[in-house]
C-alpha positions as CSV (number, residue, x, y, z in Angstrom):
1,X,24.6,379.4,150.3
2,X,26.3,377.1,147.7
3,X,24.3,373.9,147.8
4,X,26.3,370.9,146.5
5,X,24.8,368.0,144.4
6,X,26.8,364.4,145.2
7,X,26.2,361.3,142.6
8,X,26.4,357.9,144.7
9,X,28.5,355.8,142.8
10,X,26.2,352.6,141.6
11,X,29.0,350.0,140.9
12,X,29.9,346.9,143.1
13,X,33.0,344.9,143.0
14,X,32.6,341.4,144.5
15,X,35.6,340.2,146.3
16,X,35.6,336.4,146.1
17,X,38.0,334.7,148.7
18,X,38.6,330.8,149.3
19,X,36.9,327.8,148.5
20,X,33.4,328.9,149.8
21,X,33.5,332.5,149.3
22,X,34.8,331.2,145.3
23,X,31.5,328.9,145.2
24,X,29.1,331.0,146.6
25,X,30.4,334.1,144.1
26,X,30.1,331.4,141.3
27,X,26.2,331.0,142.3
28,X,25.9,334.7,142.4
29,X,27.1,335.3,139.0
30,X,25.1,332.6,137.6
31,X,21.7,333.9,138.9
32,X,22.5,337.5,138.2
33,X,23.1,336.8,134.7
34,X,20.2,335.1,134.2
35,X,18.4,337.9,136.0
36,X,20.1,340.3,133.5
37,X,19.4,338.4,130.4
38,X,22.9,337.1,129.7
39,X,23.6,334.1,128.4
40,X,26.5,331.9,129.6
41,X,29.2,334.0,127.5
42,X,27.8,337.5,128.6
43,X,25.8,338.2,125.4
44,X,22.6,340.0,126.2
45,X,19.8,337.4,125.0
46,X,17.1,339.4,127.3
47,X,13.9,340.5,126.1
48,X,12.8,343.1,129.0
49,X,13.5,346.7,128.9
50,X,14.6,346.2,132.9
51,X,17.1,343.8,132.4
52,X,19.6,346.5,131.6
53,X,18.5,349.4,133.6
54,X,21.1,348.7,136.4
55,X,23.2,346.2,134.6
56,X,26.3,348.4,134.9
57,X,26.1,347.7,138.6
58,X,27.8,344.2,138.6
59,X,28.7,344.2,135.1
60,X,31.0,346.1,132.8
61,X,30.4,345.9,129.2
62,X,33.3,345.0,127.0
63,X,33.7,346.6,123.3
64,X,33.0,343.7,122.0
65,X,28.7,344.5,123.9
66,X,29.8,341.3,126.1
67,X,29.4,341.8,130.1
68,X,32.1,340.6,132.5
69,X,31.4,340.5,136.3
70,X,33.0,343.0,138.3
71,X,34.9,340.3,140.1
72,X,37.9,339.6,141.8
73,X,38.2,335.7,142.6
74,X,40.9,334.8,145.0
75,X,42.4,331.5,146.3
76,X,45.6,330.2,148.0
77,X,45.1,326.9,145.7
78,X,44.1,327.2,142.2
79,X,41.5,324.2,142.5
80,X,38.4,326.1,142.9
81,X,39.6,328.8,140.6
82,X,40.2,326.4,138.1
83,X,36.5,324.8,138.5
84,X,34.9,328.3,137.8
85,X,37.5,328.9,134.4
86,X,36.6,325.4,133.2
87,X,32.8,325.9,134.1
88,X,30.1,327.0,132.1
89,X,30.3,330.2,132.7
90,X,33.7,330.5,132.2
91,X,33.6,332.8,129.1
92,X,32.2,336.1,131.1
93,X,35.1,336.1,133.7
94,X,38.2,338.4,132.8
95,X,41.1,336.1,133.0
96,X,42.7,338.6,135.1
97,X,40.3,338.8,137.5
98,X,41.7,335.2,138.8
99,X,44.7,335.4,141.4
100,X,46.3,332.1,143.4
101,X,49.4,331.1,145.1
102,X,51.4,328.3,143.9
103,X,49.9,324.9,143.8
104,X,50.5,323.6,147.5
105,X,50.1,326.8,149.5
106,X,47.3,325.5,151.5
107,X,47.0,324.8,154.9
108,X,50.0,326.3,155.9
109,X,49.8,327.6,159.4
110,X,51.8,330.2,160.6
């Protein structure tokens, strides 16, 4: 018999949808970055080895050594996304992670 070994993938991508999802997501990423010793720009400033042990589960390391959340942030209106893009942790996010419809798309019902 042949024994097969499998390795579980240890990466999570968050999907933040709508006003509530993006507000909760912003709070989550702010807490996660603190727990992993990251400053508001995504640079590691921590002093504990365990802070980097599983950082790849939620963050992706860029070429310049900064960490970016693995997230997709979308909404029909750009308002909440703009708040994140202009907020204290704005430089952590990749500009490609934000997706929104044209302004005025909210409250459209079929």
